[in-house]
C-alpha positions as a printed Julia matrix, in Angstrom:
177×3 Matrix{Float64}:
  -0.18   0.2    -0.24
   3.11   2.67    0.57
   4.34   1.9    -2.82
   1.08   2.68   -4.46
   0.72   5.96   -2.35
   4.51   6.62   -3.42
   3.1    6.23   -6.72
   0.12   8.32   -6.42
   2.14  11.35   -5.55
   4.31  10.64   -8.17
   1.95  10.76  -10.91
   0.49  13.73   -9.38
   3.72  15.51   -9.14
   4.93  14.75  -12.95
   1.1   15.48  -14.07
   1.62  19.47  -12.4
   4.97  19.71  -13.92
   3.98  18.49  -17.24
   1.01  21.11  -17.05
   3.04  23.8   -15.93
   5.88  23.0   -18.33
   3.61  23.07  -21.17
   4.58  24.9   -24.36
   1.3   26.13  -25.42
   1.12  29.92  -25.2
  -2.64  31.52  -25.37
  -2.54  34.22  -27.16
  -5.1   37.07  -26.65
  -7.89  37.68  -29.32
  -8.05  41.44  -30.63
 -10.88  42.7   -29.41
 -11.17  40.9   -26.08
 -12.67  42.87  -23.32
  -8.92  42.09  -21.88
  -7.33  43.88  -24.38
  -7.6   47.46  -25.77
  -7.64  47.83  -29.64
  -6.84  51.32  -29.37
  -4.62  53.28  -26.89
  -5.16  57.11  -26.86
  -2.16  59.08  -27.66
  -0.9   60.8   -24.25
  -1.94  63.94  -23.81
   1.1   67.13  -24.07
   1.25  68.46  -20.65
   0.24  72.21  -20.93
   3.62  73.48  -19.2
   6.38  71.39  -20.57
   8.73  70.01  -18.51
  12.36  71.19  -17.97
  14.87  70.44  -20.73
  11.8   68.99  -23.09
  11.48  70.49  -26.25
   7.95  70.55  -27.78
   7.48  70.96  -31.68
   6.02  73.94  -33.7
   4.86  74.52  -36.84
   8.21  76.19  -37.58
  10.61  73.95  -36.32
  11.15  71.55  -38.97
  13.99  68.5   -39.34
  16.08  68.94  -42.41
  19.03  66.85  -41.25
  19.65  63.71  -43.23
  22.11  60.8   -42.36
  25.17  60.97  -44.67
  25.43  57.6   -46.21
  29.06  56.29  -47.8
  29.26  54.8   -51.11
  31.33  51.57  -51.26
  31.62  48.72  -53.65
  33.44  45.19  -52.72
  34.78  42.96  -55.31
  33.59  39.34  -54.87
  34.67  37.37  -57.68
  35.02  36.83  -61.63
  31.98  34.47  -62.27
  33.7   33.87  -66.14
  36.52  34.58  -68.3
  39.28  34.41  -65.84
  41.75  36.86  -65.84
  44.63  35.83  -68.8
  41.99  33.96  -70.88
  42.98  33.92  -74.76
  39.93  35.19  -77.12
  39.82  35.26  -81.01
  40.15  38.56  -82.6
  36.56  39.87  -82.74
  35.43  37.83  -80.53
  31.9   38.77  -78.18
  32.94  38.6   -74.42
  29.66  38.36  -72.17
  31.81  39.2   -69.06
  30.49  38.89  -65.24
  31.82  40.2   -62.06
  29.9   39.14  -58.56
  30.12  42.6   -56.54
  28.66  43.91  -53.24
  26.81  47.08  -52.22
  29.24  46.8   -48.99
  28.08  50.74  -48.51
  25.35  52.15  -46.65
  23.98  54.15  -49.58
  21.27  52.61  -52.09
  22.52  52.85  -55.5
  20.13  54.26  -57.76
  20.08  55.66  -61.87
  22.38  58.35  -60.55
  25.35  55.64  -60.4
  27.1   54.53  -62.97
  30.52  51.97  -63.74
  33.13  53.95  -65.92
  35.84  52.89  -67.96
  39.58  53.99  -65.83
  41.64  52.57  -67.42
  42.72  50.3   -70.26
  40.76  49.64  -73.62
  37.46  50.16  -73.37
  37.03  47.01  -75.66
  34.41  48.41  -78.2
  31.86  49.9   -75.15
  30.99  53.5   -74.31
  33.21  54.22  -71.38
  30.27  55.22  -69.11
  27.31  52.38  -68.31
  24.73  52.62  -65.99
  25.24  51.12  -62.7
  22.23  49.14  -62.04
  20.14  49.72  -58.6
  21.32  47.95  -55.59
  20.33  48.24  -52.23
  23.12  48.86  -49.46
  24.2   45.52  -48.04
  23.27  43.2   -51.45
  25.19  41.29  -53.89
  24.95  42.12  -57.68
  26.36  40.65  -60.68
  27.91  43.56  -63.06
  27.49  42.29  -66.62
  29.47  44.38  -69.96
  29.27  42.6   -73.12
  32.75  43.55  -74.75
  34.54  42.71  -78.1
  37.92  41.36  -78.22
  40.4   43.79  -80.95
  41.22  42.22  -83.98
  45.28  42.93  -83.0
  46.75  40.25  -81.49
  48.48  41.18  -77.47
  47.2   41.5   -73.96
  44.42  44.1   -72.92
  43.1   44.97  -69.59
  40.08  47.15  -69.43
  39.24  48.3   -65.65
  35.69  49.98  -64.67
  34.65  52.05  -61.59
  32.09  52.62  -59.86
  30.78  56.41  -59.48
  28.47  57.9   -57.0
  25.67  60.98  -58.64
  28.41  63.36  -57.42
  30.86  61.83  -60.04
  33.0   60.24  -57.51
  34.83  57.04  -57.95
  34.05  54.53  -55.14
  34.9   51.02  -54.22
  37.15  48.14  -55.63
  37.83  48.74  -59.65
  36.64  45.67  -61.66
  38.71  44.5   -64.9
  38.94  42.26  -67.53
  42.5   40.72  -68.61
  42.49  39.23  -71.63
  45.09  38.07  -74.54
  44.1   37.99  -78.3
  45.13  35.03  -80.56
  47.12  35.43  -83.37
């Protein structure tokens, strides 16, 4: 009988423990009597407390935090440096990059030729919009020169003010005879 009595207490203790450790969480239903749907705003005191500035119609906040532009080169996705190509070949070059700055790029940002051959492309291209912190693929369709030799074309991002920023990206090829 004593064993049954102890087992009963053990059963009762385990039942209580399991019910109290339940992972079920009851969320109140909106509109319930216990949970107000709308809390009215706190009224502003007639006499401001010391050290608090109350907004007026003439006060306007025009301050914006400046952001920083940056582009980080991640990898060549195709046409590795030193690739041998045929004269006049179309080159679909792609780089993986990252907008590592705090500015979001829009249509005012550009990619510009900063050194080497333009390889049949205008010296300024749009830099597609990218949010801060995102990776993106930059793609340029180039054309190999007709003359044999080694060629390099370097490009860099520019902000709306025309200032260069970030890592330059480049293609480095050898045109065969």
